[in-house]
N, C-alpha and C positions, 0 to 999 in steps of 0.2 A: 717158316711157319714150323711149328715143332712135330714130333710126333702125334702127340696128345690133340692138338689143335686139328690135323687132320685125322684122326681118327673120330673124334668129335663131329666135326663136319660130315663125314660119311655116316655116323649112327643116326646124326639128324637126319639125313635125306632120306636114308632106309624108314624112319619113322613117318617121315611124310608121306613116302611113296606108300606106305602100307596103309596110312590113315586115309590117303586118296583112293587107293582101291576099294576099302571098306566101305567107303561115304558112296561111290560110284556104283556100289551094288547093292547098298539101300538104299539109294534115291531113285531107282529105277521106276518105281510106283506099280500102281494096279490099274491097268489101263481097263480091264472088263469093269472094275467096281465102280471106278469114276464115270463110266458110260452108263452104268446100270445107275448110280446115284441120280444122274443127269437127267436120264428119260424117266424117271420117280418123281422127279422134282416136275418136270415138265407135264406131266399127267395129273398130279397132284392139283398144280395152278389151273390146267384147263377143266379139272372136273370142279373146282372152286368159282373158277369164273363163270360154269354156264350155270350152277345153281346160284350163286348170289348177283352176278352180273345184273337182270334186271333191278332187281332190288337196290342194290348200289346207283344204277343210273335214274331211278325214282327217287332215292335220298338226294342226290344231287341236285337234280333238277328241283327238289323242294327246296331246299338250302339255296340257291341261285335265285328262285322266286322270292325267297323270304327276305333276300338282301336286296334284289332288284327292286320290289314292289311288284304291282299287279300291271 
């Protein structure tokens, strides 16, 4: 192996290592943000379900009765 090949391999390893370290730092994520989004989504679904639930149930019952007959 020549000196240029050895140098090129060392440079490539250093670049890959640096990229890995940068990616690892960036991909740590924002856990409190995700928790907040999840809780807000659950709250919105619960609110919509409590408001629209009876109307949806009645609409479903009417649709089933319309298809199956009296």
